[in-house]
OpenMM code with the backbone's topology and positions (N, CA, C; nanometers):
from openmm import Vec3, app, unit

residues = "MET ALA GLY PHE LEU VAL ASN ALA SER LEU ILE ALA LEU LEU ALA LEU ILE ALA ILE LEU ALA LEU ARG LEU HIS ARG LEU PHE ALA VAL VAL MET LEU SER GLY ALA PHE SER LEU VAL ALA ALA ALA GLN PHE VAL VAL LEU ASP ALA VAL ASP VAL ALA PHE THR GLU ALA ALA VAL GLY ALA GLY ILE SER THR VAL LEU ALA LEU ALA THR LEU SER LEU LEU PRO ALA GLN GLU LYS PRO HIS SER ILE SER LEU VAL PRO ALA PHE LEU ALA THR LEU THR GLY LEU LEU LEU ALA VAL ALA VAL SER ASP LEU PRO VAL PHE GLY ASP PRO LYS ALA PRO ILE HIS ASN HIS VAL ALA PRO GLU TYR ILE ILE GLY SER GLU GLN ALA ILE GLY VAL PRO ASN ILE VAL THR SER VAL LEU ALA SER TYR ARG SER PHE ASP THR PHE GLY GLU THR LEU VAL VAL PHE THR ALA VAL LEU ALA VAL LEU LEU ILE ILE GLY GLY TYR THR ARG THR PRO GLN LYS PRO LYS LYS ALA LYS ARG LYS THR LYS GLY SER GLN ASN ALA GLY".split()
positions = [
    Vec3(14.3625, 5.9415, 0.1716),
    Vec3(14.4399, 6.0649, 0.1693),
    Vec3(14.3951, 6.1559, 0.0543),
    Vec3(14.3620, 6.0960, -0.0595),
    Vec3(14.3184, 6.1764, -0.1745),
    Vec3(14.1860, 6.2454, -0.1446),
    Vec3(14.0960, 6.1747, -0.0738),
    Vec3(13.9685, 6.2346, -0.0373),
    Vec3(13.9859, 6.3557, 0.0528),
    Vec3(14.0811, 6.3464, 0.1445),
    Vec3(14.1086, 6.4592, 0.2337),
    Vec3(14.1607, 6.5783, 0.1548),
    Vec3(14.2502, 6.5520, 0.0580),
    Vec3(14.3050, 6.6620, -0.0223),
    Vec3(14.1966, 6.7297, -0.1055),
    Vec3(14.1060, 6.6517, -0.1611),
    Vec3(13.9961, 6.7098, -0.2397),
    Vec3(13.9068, 6.7949, -0.1501),
    Vec3(13.8689, 6.7401, -0.0331),
    Vec3(13.7840, 6.8158, 0.0595),
    Vec3(13.8540, 6.9426, 0.1071),
    Vec3(13.9812, 6.9313, 0.1418),
    Vec3(14.0554, 7.0477, 0.1913),
    Vec3(14.0687, 7.1550, 0.0834),
    Vec3(14.0941, 7.1136, -0.0407),
    Vec3(14.1087, 7.2133, -0.1473),
    Vec3(13.9754, 7.2811, -0.1787),
    Vec3(13.8651, 7.2052, -0.1751),
    Vec3(13.7348, 7.2665, -0.1995),
    Vec3(13.6965, 7.3634, -0.0874),
    Vec3(13.7237, 7.3265, 0.0357),
    Vec3(13.6930, 7.4157, 0.1478),
    Vec3(13.7819, 7.5398, 0.1429),
    Vec3(13.9084, 7.5230, 0.1063),
    Vec3(13.9977, 7.6385, 0.0930),
    Vec3(13.9491, 7.7308, -0.0193),
    Vec3(13.9016, 7.6725, -0.1284),
    Vec3(13.8484, 7.7530, -0.2386),
    Vec3(13.7223, 7.8278, -0.1959),
    Vec3(13.6363, 7.7618, -0.1177),
    Vec3(13.5176, 7.8295, -0.0649),
    Vec3(13.5564, 7.9474, 0.0232),
    Vec3(13.6553, 7.9275, 0.1092),
    Vec3(13.7004, 8.0359, 0.1968),
    Vec3(13.7594, 8.1508, 0.1152),
    Vec3(13.8378, 8.1185, 0.0130),
    Vec3(13.8972, 8.2224, -0.0707),
    Vec3(13.7900, 8.3036, -0.1421),
    Vec3(13.6895, 8.2357, -0.1983),
    Vec3(13.5809, 8.3059, -0.2681),
    Vec3(13.5040, 8.3951, -0.1707),
    Vec3(13.4793, 8.3440, -0.0497),
    Vec3(13.4066, 8.4238, 0.0500),
    Vec3(13.4855, 8.5485, 0.0885),
    Vec3(13.6154, 8.5347, 0.1075),
    Vec3(13.6984, 8.6505, 0.1441),
    Vec3(13.7016, 8.7514, 0.0300),
    Vec3(13.7148, 8.7032, -0.0940),
    Vec3(13.7135, 8.7950, -0.2084),
    Vec3(13.5802, 8.8682, -0.2189),
    Vec3(13.4701, 8.7970, -0.1975),
    Vec3(13.3381, 8.8607, -0.2060),
    Vec3(13.3212, 8.9677, -0.0992),
    Vec3(13.3788, 8.9454, 0.0176),
    Vec3(13.3698, 9.0452, 0.1239),
    Vec3(13.4561, 9.1680, 0.0948),
    Vec3(13.5658, 9.1485, 0.0236),
    Vec3(13.6599, 9.2582, 0.0009),
    Vec3(13.6223, 9.3448, -0.1190),
    Vec3(13.5470, 9.2915, -0.2132),
    Vec3(13.5155, 9.3664, -0.3349),
    Vec3(13.4033, 9.4667, -0.3108),
    Vec3(13.4037, 9.5725, -0.3897),
    Vec3(13.2983, 9.6732, -0.3813),
    Vec3(13.2171, 9.6814, -0.5101),
    Vec3(13.2610, 9.6130, -0.6137),
    Vec3(13.1830, 9.6099, -0.7380),
    Vec3(13.0778, 9.5014, -0.7249),
    Vec3(12.9516, 9.5410, -0.7346),
    Vec3(12.8413, 9.4494, -0.7078),
    Vec3(12.8327, 9.3370, -0.8111),
    Vec3(12.8667, 9.3662, -0.9368),
    Vec3(12.8643, 9.2614, -1.0392),
    Vec3(12.9627, 9.1497, -1.0045),
    Vec3(13.0817, 9.1879, -0.9613),
    Vec3(13.1823, 9.0878, -0.9242),
    Vec3(13.1375, 9.0070, -0.8026),
    Vec3(13.0692, 9.0722, -0.7087),
    Vec3(13.0202, 9.0006, -0.5907),
    Vec3(12.9143, 8.8986, -0.6300),
    Vec3(12.8250, 8.9344, -0.7210),
    Vec3(12.7224, 8.8400, -0.7675),
    Vec3(12.7876, 8.7218, -0.8392),
    Vec3(12.8879, 8.7486, -0.9222),
    Vec3(12.9562, 8.6399, -0.9921),
    Vec3(13.0292, 8.5483, -0.8938),
    Vec3(13.0896, 8.6069, -0.7919),
    Vec3(13.1572, 8.5251, -0.6913),
    Vec3(13.0578, 8.4424, -0.6102),
    Vec3(12.9397, 8.4958, -0.5853),
    Vec3(12.8403, 8.4160, -0.5126),
    Vec3(12.7940, 8.2978, -0.5968),
    Vec3(12.7843, 8.3161, -0.7279),
    Vec3(12.7527, 8.2029, -0.8158),
    Vec3(12.8644, 8.0994, -0.8163),
    Vec3(12.9892, 8.1470, -0.8179),
    Vec3(13.1028, 8.0548, -0.8123),
    Vec3(13.1065, 7.9806, -0.6788),
    Vec3(13.0729, 8.0513, -0.5707),
    Vec3(13.0677, 7.9883, -0.4386),
    Vec3(12.9654, 7.8740, -0.4391),
    Vec3(12.8499, 7.8983, -0.4988),
    Vec3(12.7467, 7.7939, -0.5040),
    Vec3(12.7922, 7.6741, -0.5867),
    Vec3(12.8629, 7.6988, -0.6956),
    Vec3(12.9119, 7.5868, -0.7774),
    Vec3(13.0162, 7.5046, -0.7026),
    Vec3(13.1060, 7.5710, -0.6313),
    Vec3(13.2065, 7.4979, -0.5530),
    Vec3(13.1391, 7.4221, -0.4391),
    Vec3(13.0370, 7.4830, -0.3770),
    Vec3(12.9624, 7.4136, -0.2722),
    Vec3(12.8917, 7.2912, -0.3291),
    Vec3(12.8379, 7.3024, -0.4515),
    Vec3(12.7750, 7.1871, -0.5154),
    Vec3(12.8776, 7.0764, -0.5403),
    Vec3(12.9985, 7.1142, -0.5811),
    Vec3(13.1047, 7.0140, -0.5997),
    Vec3(13.1394, 6.9472, -0.4673),
    Vec3(13.1413, 7.0250, -0.3598),
    Vec3(13.1679, 6.9683, -0.2273),
    Vec3(13.0589, 6.8684, -0.1880),
    Vec3(12.9335, 6.8992, -0.2181),
    Vec3(12.8241, 6.8066, -0.1880),
    Vec3(12.8354, 6.6782, -0.2694),
    Vec3(12.8832, 6.6884, -0.3944),
    Vec3(12.9030, 6.5682, -0.4759),
    Vec3(13.0102, 6.4800, -0.4142),
    Vec3(13.1185, 6.5434, -0.3681),
    Vec3(13.2256, 6.4679, -0.3040),
    Vec3(13.1745, 6.3972, -0.1788),
    Vec3(13.0812, 6.4612, -0.1080),
    Vec3(13.0248, 6.4037, 0.0143),
    Vec3(12.9085, 6.3083, -0.0145),
    Vec3(12.8879, 6.2715, -0.1411),
    Vec3(12.7833, 6.1785, -0.1840),
    Vec3(12.6427, 6.2294, -0.1545),
    Vec3(12.6227, 6.3587, -0.1598),
    Vec3(12.4896, 6.4178, -0.1450),
    Vec3(12.4521, 6.4817, -0.2783),
    Vec3(12.4302, 6.3953, -0.3779),
    Vec3(12.4092, 6.4434, -0.5142),
    Vec3(12.2797, 6.5225, -0.5258),
    Vec3(12.1757, 6.4833, -0.4513),
    Vec3(12.0498, 6.5569, -0.4594),
    Vec3(12.0658, 6.6989, -0.4054),
    Vec3(12.1418, 6.7150, -0.2980),
    Vec3(12.1678, 6.8478, -0.2431),
    Vec3(12.2566, 6.9270, -0.3383),
    Vec3(12.3522, 6.8595, -0.4020),
    Vec3(12.4400, 6.9264, -0.4982),
    Vec3(12.3600, 6.9785, -0.6171),
    Vec3(12.2649, 6.8985, -0.6646),
    Vec3(12.1820, 6.9420, -0.7773),
    Vec3(12.0995, 7.0646, -0.7399),
    Vec3(12.0418, 7.0630, -0.6209),
    Vec3(11.9624, 7.1773, -0.5756),
    Vec3(12.0487, 7.3010, -0.5591),
    Vec3(12.1673, 7.2856, -0.5027),
    Vec3(12.2585, 7.3988, -0.4841),
    Vec3(12.3006, 7.4571, -0.6185),
    Vec3(12.3302, 7.3705, -0.7152),
    Vec3(12.3716, 7.4195, -0.8463),
    Vec3(12.2564, 7.4905, -0.9172),
    Vec3(12.1363, 7.4330, -0.9086),
    Vec3(12.0218, 7.4923, -0.9791),
    Vec3(11.9757, 7.6217, -0.9137),
    Vec3(11.9581, 7.6183, -0.7821),
    Vec3(11.9039, 7.7349, -0.7128),
    Vec3(12.0139, 7.8350, -0.6798),
    Vec3(12.1217, 7.7881, -0.6180),
    Vec3(12.2271, 7.8792, -0.5743),
    Vec3(12.3034, 7.9430, -0.6881),
    Vec3(12.3511, 7.8606, -0.7812),
    Vec3(12.4317, 7.9138, -0.8908),
    Vec3(12.3459, 7.9600, -1.0074),
    Vec3(12.2320, 7.8970, -1.0276),
    Vec3(12.1495, 7.9312, -1.1435),
    Vec3(12.0509, 8.0424, -1.1182),
    Vec3(11.9426, 8.0092, -1.0507),
    Vec3(11.8321, 8.1041, -1.0330),
    Vec3(11.8759, 8.2260, -0.9527),
    Vec3(11.9452, 8.2042, -0.8422),
    Vec3(11.9849, 8.3176, -0.7574),
    Vec3(12.0774, 8.4137, -0.8309),
    Vec3(12.1694, 8.3607, -0.9097),
    Vec3(12.2609, 8.4477, -0.9835),
    Vec3(12.1877, 8.5272, -1.0889),
    Vec3(12.0948, 8.4633, -1.1597),
    Vec3(12.0179, 8.5344, -1.2622),
    Vec3(11.9325, 8.6439, -1.1988),
    Vec3(11.8671, 8.6130, -1.0879),
    Vec3(11.7835, 8.7135, -1.0216),
    Vec3(11.8682, 8.8274, -0.9644),
    Vec3(11.9845, 8.7950, -0.9104),
    Vec3(12.0723, 8.9002, -0.8586),
    Vec3(12.1232, 8.9895, -0.9716),
    Vec3(12.1545, 8.9311, -1.0867),
    Vec3(12.1980, 9.0117, -1.2008),
    Vec3(12.0851, 9.1013, -1.2503),
    Vec3(11.9631, 9.0488, -1.2506),
    Vec3(11.8488, 9.1312, -1.2912),
    Vec3(11.8277, 9.2455, -1.1928),
    Vec3(11.8464, 9.2190, -1.0649),
    Vec3(11.8294, 9.3224, -0.9634),
    Vec3(11.9383, 9.4289, -0.9741),
    Vec3(12.0568, 9.3904, -1.0209),
    Vec3(12.1664, 9.4868, -1.0352),
    Vec3(12.1335, 9.5988, -1.1332),
    Vec3(12.0390, 9.5748, -1.2235),
    Vec3(12.0030, 9.6798, -1.3184),
    Vec3(11.9382, 9.7986, -1.2475),
    Vec3(11.8917, 9.7787, -1.1236),
    Vec3(11.8293, 9.8865, -1.0475),
    Vec3(11.9257, 9.9548, -0.9515),
    Vec3(12.0474, 9.9053, -0.9432),
    Vec3(12.1423, 9.9542, -0.8440),
    Vec3(12.2619, 10.0202, -0.9106),
    Vec3(12.3335, 10.1053, -0.8368),
    Vec3(12.4585, 10.1587, -0.8919),
    Vec3(12.5637, 10.0487, -0.9003),
    Vec3(12.6644, 10.0702, -0.9827),
    Vec3(12.7666, 9.9675, -1.0045),
    Vec3(12.8551, 9.9467, -0.8830),
    Vec3(12.8767, 10.0512, -0.8055),
    Vec3(12.9660, 10.0436, -0.6900),
    Vec3(12.8859, 10.0409, -0.5607),
    Vec3(12.9341, 9.9654, -0.4637),
    Vec3(12.8751, 9.9663, -0.3307),
    Vec3(12.9167, 10.0942, -0.2592),
    Vec3(12.8257, 10.1495, -0.1812),
    Vec3(12.8603, 10.2697, -0.1056),
    Vec3(12.9652, 10.2345, -0.0008),
    Vec3(13.0661, 10.3194, 0.0176),
    Vec3(13.1686, 10.2877, 0.1187),
    Vec3(13.1089, 10.2935, 0.2595),
    Vec3(13.1511, 10.1998, 0.3404),
    Vec3(13.1043, 10.1937, 0.4787),
    Vec3(13.2118, 10.1259, 0.5625),
    Vec3(13.2082, 10.1547, 0.6899),
    Vec3(13.3064, 10.0930, 0.7783),
    Vec3(13.2535, 9.9589, 0.8294),
    Vec3(13.3439, 9.8739, 0.8715),
    Vec3(13.3052, 9.7432, 0.9241),
    Vec3(13.2604, 9.7612, 1.0685),
    Vec3(13.1400, 9.7176, 1.0969),
    Vec3(13.0885, 9.7252, 1.2335),
    Vec3(13.1493, 9.6131, 1.3154),
    Vec3(13.1898, 9.6436, 1.4344),
    Vec3(13.2576, 9.5447, 1.5177),
    Vec3(13.1617, 9.4417, 1.5772),
    Vec3(13.0407, 9.4814, 1.6115),
    Vec3(12.9477, 9.3875, 1.6748),
    Vec3(12.9091, 9.2736, 1.5794),
    Vec3(12.8665, 9.3029, 1.4548),
    Vec3(12.8365, 9.1904, 1.3644),
    Vec3(12.9598, 9.1045, 1.3335),
    Vec3(13.0756, 9.1676, 1.3202),
    Vec3(13.1979, 9.0905, 1.2943),
    Vec3(13.2289, 8.9974, 1.4116),
    Vec3(13.2118, 9.0486, 1.5327),
    Vec3(13.2346, 8.9661, 1.6518),
    Vec3(13.1341, 8.8511, 1.6579),
    Vec3(13.0070, 8.8802, 1.6309),
    Vec3(12.9045, 8.7754, 1.6348),
    Vec3(12.9289, 8.6677, 1.5280),
    Vec3(12.9709, 8.7100, 1.4091),
    Vec3(12.9998, 8.6127, 1.3032),
    Vec3(13.1184, 8.5245, 1.3412),
    Vec3(13.2220, 8.5847, 1.3990),
    Vec3(13.3384, 8.5067, 1.4420),
    Vec3(13.3013, 8.4111, 1.5542),
    Vec3(13.2233, 8.4575, 1.6499),
    Vec3(13.1792, 8.3726, 1.7600),
    Vec3(13.0940, 8.2561, 1.7106),
    Vec3(13.0054, 8.2843, 1.6155),
    Vec3(12.9227, 8.1780, 1.5581),
    Vec3(13.0090, 8.0750, 1.4866),
    Vec3(13.1088, 8.1208, 1.4120),
    Vec3(13.1994, 8.0280, 1.3449),
    Vec3(13.2757, 7.9408, 1.4430),
    Vec3(13.3212, 7.9994, 1.5517),
    Vec3(13.3921, 7.9209, 1.6530),
    Vec3(13.2997, 7.8193, 1.7203),
    Vec3(13.1771, 7.8602, 1.7502),
    Vec3(13.0813, 7.7661, 1.8098),
    Vec3(13.0487, 7.6511, 1.7149),
    Vec3(13.0374, 7.6813, 1.5872),
    Vec3(13.0132, 7.5747, 1.4889),
    Vec3(13.1325, 7.4802, 1.4793),
    Vec3(13.2525, 7.5344, 1.4864),
    Vec3(13.3718, 7.4492, 1.4833),
    Vec3(13.3761, 7.3568, 1.6039),
    Vec3(13.3393, 7.4087, 1.7203),
    Vec3(13.3342, 7.3246, 1.8406),
    Vec3(13.2256, 7.2178, 1.8259),
    Vec3(13.1109, 7.2557, 1.7704),
    Vec3(13.0014, 7.1593, 1.7526),
    Vec3(13.0400, 7.0487, 1.6545),
    Vec3(13.1129, 7.0831, 1.5492),
    Vec3(13.1548, 6.9826, 1.4511),
    Vec3(13.2500, 6.8823, 1.5146),
    Vec3(13.3304, 6.9274, 1.6075),
    Vec3(13.4242, 6.8350, 1.6722),
    Vec3(13.3512, 6.7295, 1.7555),
    Vec3(13.2266, 6.7541, 1.7909),
    Vec3(13.1491, 6.6594, 1.8705),
    Vec3(13.0708, 6.5603, 1.7840),
    Vec3(13.0724, 6.5790, 1.6534),
    Vec3(13.0008, 6.4877, 1.5648),
    Vec3(13.0718, 6.3524, 1.5570),
    Vec3(12.9961, 6.2449, 1.5277),
    Vec3(13.0638, 6.1152, 1.5100),
    Vec3(13.1486, 6.1155, 1.3834),
    Vec3(13.2433, 6.0257, 1.3779),
    Vec3(13.3317, 6.0145, 1.2629),
    Vec3(13.2481, 5.9777, 1.1403),
    Vec3(13.2834, 6.0387, 1.0260),
    Vec3(13.2105, 6.0136, 0.9020),
    Vec3(13.2165, 5.8655, 0.8647),
    Vec3(13.1011, 5.8023, 0.8478),
    Vec3(13.0938, 5.6616, 0.8123),
    Vec3(13.0995, 5.5663, 0.9298),
    Vec3(13.0984, 5.6167, 1.0512),
    Vec3(13.1048, 5.5327, 1.1699),
    Vec3(12.9764, 5.4496, 1.1811),
    Vec3(12.9861, 5.3163, 1.1793),
    Vec3(12.8647, 5.2342, 1.1866),
    Vec3(12.7944, 5.2413, 1.3217),
    Vec3(12.8623, 5.2914, 1.4241),
    Vec3(12.8007, 5.3029, 1.5568),
    Vec3(12.7387, 5.4409, 1.5805),
    Vec3(12.7374, 5.5259, 1.4776),
    Vec3(12.6777, 5.6586, 1.4914),
    Vec3(12.5266, 5.6442, 1.5128),
    Vec3(12.4651, 5.7384, 1.5865),
    Vec3(12.3214, 5.7283, 1.6154),
    Vec3(12.2331, 5.7192, 1.4910),
    Vec3(12.2724, 5.7830, 1.3830),
    Vec3(12.1901, 5.7783, 1.2621),
    Vec3(12.1787, 5.6358, 1.2083),
    Vec3(12.2850, 5.5556, 1.2257),
    Vec3(12.2839, 5.4187, 1.1742),
    Vec3(12.2153, 5.3213, 1.2696),
    Vec3(12.1975, 5.3603, 1.3931),
    Vec3(12.1363, 5.2704, 1.4905),
    Vec3(11.9882, 5.2968, 1.5143),
    Vec3(11.9418, 5.4180, 1.4880),
    Vec3(11.8041, 5.4514, 1.5218),
    Vec3(11.7196, 5.4873, 1.4000),
    Vec3(11.7673, 5.5785, 1.3173),
    Vec3(11.6855, 5.6318, 1.2083),
    Vec3(11.6931, 5.5448, 1.0825),
    Vec3(11.8135, 5.5138, 1.0374),
    Vec3(11.8301, 5.4419, 0.9114),
    Vec3(11.7621, 5.3051, 0.9104),
    Vec3(11.7725, 5.2245, 1.0148),
    Vec3(11.7031, 5.0943, 1.0097),
    Vec3(11.5514, 5.1080, 0.9945),
    Vec3(11.4948, 5.2099, 1.0545),
    Vec3(11.3503, 5.2305, 1.0409),
    Vec3(11.3120, 5.2608, 0.8966),
    Vec3(11.3915, 5.3430, 0.8298),
    Vec3(11.3646, 5.3735, 0.6894),
    Vec3(11.3842, 5.2499, 0.6019),
    Vec3(11.4904, 5.1756, 0.6278),
    Vec3(11.5213, 5.0592, 0.5442),
    Vec3(11.4161, 4.9503, 0.5605),
    Vec3(11.3749, 4.9249, 0.6829),
    Vec3(11.2797, 4.8161, 0.7085),
    Vec3(11.1360, 4.8574, 0.6806),
    Vec3(11.0975, 4.9780, 0.7236),
    Vec3(10.9557, 5.0111, 0.7208),
    Vec3(10.9083, 5.1050, 0.6135),
    Vec3(10.9973, 5.1618, 0.5308),
    Vec3(10.9504, 5.2630, 0.4362),
    Vec3(10.8624, 5.2052, 0.3260),
    Vec3(10.8940, 5.0853, 0.2776),
    Vec3(10.8122, 5.0288, 0.1701),
    Vec3(10.6710, 4.9966, 0.2196),
    Vec3(10.6598, 4.9447, 0.3400),
    Vec3(10.5279, 4.9131, 0.3931),
    Vec3(10.4515, 5.0398, 0.4315),
    Vec3(10.5189, 5.1376, 0.4887),
    Vec3(10.4507, 5.2581, 0.5344),
    Vec3(10.4105, 5.3501, 0.4198),
    Vec3(10.4940, 5.3589, 0.3182),
    Vec3(10.4702, 5.4539, 0.2093),
    Vec3(10.4176, 5.3842, 0.0845),
    Vec3(10.4600, 5.2617, 0.0606),
    Vec3(10.4184, 5.1891, -0.0592),
    Vec3(10.5089, 5.2110, -0.1782),
    Vec3(10.6272, 5.2700, -0.1554),
    Vec3(10.7234, 5.2943, -0.2629),
    Vec3(10.8446, 5.2058, -0.2365),
    Vec3(10.8862, 5.1237, -0.3331),
    Vec3(10.9971, 5.0320, -0.3073),
    Vec3(11.1337, 5.1018, -0.2952),
    Vec3(11.1505, 5.2175, -0.3568),
    Vec3(11.2777, 5.2881, -0.3515),
    Vec3(11.2841, 5.3699, -0.2224),
    Vec3(11.3866, 5.3462, -0.1413),
    Vec3(11.3978, 5.4119, -0.0104),
    Vec3(11.4198, 5.5626, -0.0260),
    Vec3(11.5054, 5.6014, -0.1202),
    Vec3(11.5337, 5.7440, -0.1382),
    Vec3(11.4076, 5.8183, -0.1807),
    Vec3(11.3325, 5.7612, -0.2728),
    Vec3(11.2082, 5.8240, -0.3173),
    Vec3(11.1082, 5.8344, -0.2037),
    Vec3(11.0980, 5.7302, -0.1217),
    Vec3(11.0024, 5.7355, -0.0112),
    Vec3(11.0413, 5.8409, 0.0915),
    Vec3(11.1715, 5.8575, 0.1149),
    Vec3(11.2153, 5.9588, 0.2106),
    Vec3(11.1883, 6.0990, 0.1561),
    Vec3(11.2257, 6.1218, 0.0300),
    Vec3(11.2086, 6.2556, -0.0267),
    Vec3(11.0624, 6.2906, -0.0499),
    Vec3(10.9825, 6.1941, -0.0950),
    Vec3(10.8442, 6.2235, -0.1313),
    Vec3(10.7493, 6.2186, -0.0131),
    Vec3(10.7853, 6.1513, 0.0932),
    Vec3(10.6917, 6.1399, 0.2040),
    Vec3(10.7473, 6.1984, 0.3329),
    Vec3(10.8549, 6.1412, 0.3829),
    Vec3(10.9065, 6.1857, 0.5115),
    Vec3(10.9557, 6.3307, 0.5056),
    Vec3(11.0143, 6.3699, 0.3933),
    Vec3(11.0670, 6.5065, 0.3801),
    Vec3(10.9789, 6.5931, 0.2913),
    Vec3(10.8542, 6.5557, 0.2718),
    Vec3(10.7689, 6.6305, 0.1791),
    Vec3(10.7427, 6.7723, 0.2288),
    Vec3(10.7238, 6.7902, 0.3591),
    Vec3(10.7030, 6.9254, 0.4107),
    Vec3(10.8281, 7.0097, 0.3928),
    Vec3(10.9439, 6.9489, 0.4101),
    Vec3(11.0695, 7.0192, 0.3897),
    Vec3(11.0832, 7.0623, 0.2439),
    Vec3(11.0544, 6.9709, 0.1517),
    Vec3(11.0624, 7.0018, 0.0091),
    Vec3(10.9610, 7.1092, -0.0285),
    Vec3(10.8404, 7.0994, 0.0257),
    Vec3(10.7385, 7.2014, -0.0010),
    Vec3(10.7839, 7.3374, 0.0524),
    Vec3(10.8428, 7.3393, 0.1714),
    Vec3(10.8925, 7.4646, 0.2280),
    Vec3(11.0022, 7.5261, 0.1433),
    Vec3(11.0942, 7.4431, 0.0934),
    Vec3(11.2005, 7.4948, 0.0073),
    Vec3(11.1422, 7.5533, -0.1212),
    Vec3(11.0456, 7.4842, -0.1783),
    Vec3(10.9813, 7.5330, -0.3002),
    Vec3(10.9100, 7.6654, -0.2737),
    Vec3(10.8442, 7.6761, -0.1609),
    Vec3(10.7735, 7.7986, -0.1246),
    Vec3(10.8704, 7.9151, -0.1052),
    Vec3(10.9849, 7.8898, -0.0438),
    Vec3(11.0848, 7.9950, -0.0240),
    Vec3(11.1383, 8.0431, -0.1584),
    Vec3(11.1712, 7.9505, -0.2487),
    Vec3(11.2220, 7.9895, -0.3802),
    Vec3(11.1155, 8.0683, -0.4569),
    Vec3(10.9901, 8.0233, -0.4535),
    Vec3(10.8827, 8.0932, -0.5232),
    Vec3(10.8650, 8.2348, -0.4681),
    Vec3(10.8688, 8.2483, -0.3361),
    Vec3(10.8533, 8.3797, -0.2745),
    Vec3(10.9685, 8.4722, -0.3122),
    Vec3(11.0896, 8.4191, -0.3141),
    Vec3(11.2055, 8.5002, -0.3520),
    Vec3(11.1958, 8.5466, -0.4971),
    Vec3(11.1562, 8.4561, -0.5859),
    Vec3(11.1409, 8.4929, -0.7272),
    Vec3(11.0325, 8.5987, -0.7425),
    Vec3(10.9214, 8.5812, -0.6747),
    Vec3(10.8119, 8.6775, -0.6817),
    Vec3(10.8556, 8.8150, -0.6300),
    Vec3(10.9292, 8.8175, -0.5188),
    Vec3(10.9759, 8.9446, -0.4637),
    Vec3(11.0710, 9.0155, -0.5594),
    Vec3(11.1627, 8.9406, -0.6196),
    Vec3(11.2570, 9.0025, -0.7132),
    Vec3(11.1834, 9.0541, -0.8363),
    Vec3(11.0867, 8.9791, -0.8858),
    Vec3(11.0105, 9.0257, -1.0020),
    Vec3(10.9308, 9.1514, -0.9689),
    Vec3(10.8777, 9.1598, -0.8485),
    Vec3(10.8065, 9.2816, -0.8084),
    Vec3(10.9015, 9.4004, -0.7984),
    Vec3(11.0215, 9.3759, -0.7473),
    Vec3(11.1198, 9.4842, -0.7379),
    Vec3(11.1614, 9.5294, -0.8769),
    Vec3(11.1898, 9.4351, -0.9639),
    Vec3(11.2336, 9.4694, -1.0988),
    Vec3(11.1212, 9.5383, -1.1759),
    Vec3(10.9976, 9.4918, -1.1542),
    Vec3(10.8841, 9.5506, -1.2241),
    Vec3(10.8472, 9.6890, -1.1752),
    Vec3(10.9010, 9.7316, -1.0626),
    Vec3(10.8759, 9.8651, -1.0134),
    Vec3(10.7535, 9.8770, -0.9249),
    Vec3(10.6955, 9.7663, -0.8803),
    Vec3(10.5749, 9.7730, -0.7990),
    Vec3(10.6025, 9.8188, -0.6565),
    Vec3(10.7270, 9.8190, -0.6165),
    Vec3(10.7576, 9.8620, -0.4802),
    Vec3(10.7988, 10.0084, -0.4743),
    Vec3(10.8138, 10.0704, -0.5874),
    Vec3(10.8514, 10.2116, -0.5888),
    Vec3(10.7272, 10.2985, -0.5744),
    Vec3(10.7445, 10.4141, -0.5170),
    Vec3(10.6306, 10.5058, -0.5049),
    Vec3(10.6072, 10.5716, -0.6395),
    Vec3(10.4825, 10.5731, -0.6825),
    Vec3(10.4561, 10.6338, -0.8131),
    Vec3(10.4761, 10.7848, -0.8072),
    Vec3(10.5333, 10.8385, -0.9114),
    Vec3(10.5550, 10.9818, -0.9198),
    Vec3(10.4624, 11.0398, -1.0249),
    Vec3(10.4073, 11.1539, -0.9907),
    Vec3(10.3173, 11.2206, -1.0851),
    Vec3(10.4003, 11.2883, -1.1927),
    Vec3(10.3567, 11.2766, -1.3170),
    Vec3(10.4324, 11.3445, -1.4233),
    Vec3(10.4172, 11.4958, -1.4102),
    Vec3(10.5266, 11.5646, -1.4312),
    Vec3(10.5260, 11.7103, -1.4223),
    Vec3(10.4751, 11.7684, -1.5532),
    Vec3(10.3810, 11.8644, -1.5387),
    Vec3(10.3298, 11.9312, -1.6578),
    Vec3(10.4178, 12.0522, -1.6853),
    Vec3(10.4736, 12.0529, -1.8016),
    Vec3(10.5594, 12.1646, -1.8394),
    Vec3(10.4748, 12.2727, -1.9044),
    Vec3(10.4966, 12.3958, -1.8624),
    Vec3(10.4259, 12.5080, -1.9244),
    Vec3(10.5038, 12.5484, -2.0477),
    Vec3(10.4355, 12.5417, -2.1571),
    Vec3(10.5009, 12.5745, -2.2835),
    Vec3(10.4427, 12.7052, -2.3365),
    Vec3(10.5269, 12.7911, -2.3737),
    Vec3(10.4822, 12.9179, -2.4326),
    Vec3(10.4809, 12.9035, -2.5835),
    Vec3(10.3693, 12.9368, -2.6395),
    Vec3(10.3585, 12.9364, -2.7856),
    Vec3(10.3348, 13.0779, -2.8337),
    Vec3(10.3581, 13.0997, -2.9565),
    Vec3(10.3398, 13.2356, -3.0133),
    Vec3(10.1945, 13.2787, -3.0017),
    Vec3(10.1033, 13.1850, -3.0217),
    Vec3(9.9611, 13.2212, -3.0163),
    Vec3(9.9193, 13.2618, -2.8763),
    Vec3(9.9720, 13.1964, -2.7709),
    Vec3(9.9333, 13.2299, -2.6358),
    Vec3(9.9955, 13.3611, -2.5907),
    Vec3(10.1118, 13.3970, -2.6441),
    Vec3(10.1752, 13.5234, -2.6084),
    Vec3(10.0991, 13.6399, -2.6688),
    Vec3(10.0507, 13.6235, -2.7923),
    Vec3(9.9777, 13.7313, -2.8608),
    Vec3(9.8394, 13.7514, -2.8031),
    Vec3(9.7798, 13.6414, -2.7485),
    Vec3(9.6451, 13.6501, -2.6976),
    Vec3(9.6404, 13.7290, -2.5663),
    Vec3(9.7473, 13.7264, -2.4862),
    Vec3(9.7468, 13.7908, -2.3556),
    Vec3(9.7845, 13.9298, -2.3650),
] * unit.nanometer
topology = app.Topology()
chain = topology.addChain("A")
for resn in residues:
    res = topology.addResidue(resn, chain)
    for name in ("N", "CA", "C"):
        topology.addAtom(name, app.Element.getBySymbol(name[0]), res)
């Protein structure tokens, strides 16, 4: 029962932060709320025993992304421009949320020993990972070998995002403007003409 209360309170906090971020128009507050959202999501991952995912979420989501967003804010006005809510994206987001809720209801119960992951995938990793990879630690063999392309892809995405933000902050994406030459009148030039 305590686990359910912790999960429910963290999910409720995530929903509250998301609603606040959608309602605010001050960009600094939205960036801070997105960092808070990532920290709460990292706490949720810890509760779900996914510490490696929690560490990545805290480092990338709350750390690097927040710092880069704050740096990008120096190029933007403090207030978001007013705009109306478009109905089509709102409808699509709601429909996607409902479809995800239906899909979650079809998942096996958490910790169910008869779930497909425990009958097909996990035994292969437990029995064959040391022989196939040569690493005695199962978690290390999964992360370093079986999921290496996934890890490389995540690293590439983060690197590309950092590079893009640095280019934006550095001004390389702006069109260069020619300096205007000001005509200055001096006493000597007035007397000469």
